[in-house]
C-alpha positions, 0 to 999 in steps of 0.5 A, a space after each residue: 535527679 535524673 533516672 540514671 542518677 547522673 547530675 544535671 550538669 553532666 546531662 547538659 554537658 552530654 547534650 551540648 557535646 552531642 549537639 556539637 557533634 550533630 552540627 559538625 556532621 551536618 556541615 561536613 557535606 557542605 564543607 566537603 563540596 568546597 574542599 574537594 574542588 581543591 584537594 583529593 579525598 585522601 589528603 582531606 581524610 589525612 587532614 581530618 584525622 590529623 586535626 581530630 587527633 590533635 584536638 583529642 590529645 589537647 582535650 585529654 591533656 586538659 582533663 588530666 587523663 593519665 599518661 598510660 591512657 594517652 598512649 593508648 589513645 595515640 596508638 588507636 588514632 594512629 592505627 586508623 590512618 595507617 590502615 587506610 594507607 595500607 588499603 590504598 597501597 595494596 589496591 591493584 
């Protein structure tokens, strides 16, 4: 048993999720270099948030999180692109 009291399975799951995030973060500049030649940055940001929101929604649905939590997550994911949109619209 670990010092935090967590089961070894949850430690492995956390490690694998962290490793996945690090690999994806490391691949981001390489992918952006190719994608920026065909799209503008704002479009890429919208697609990234859309894909992240869908993946998060599916993940939460698969792990049987309650409906109230889905609404809260959806509202928080929707707020980020809207904030960016308002920022872009209010620029001089």
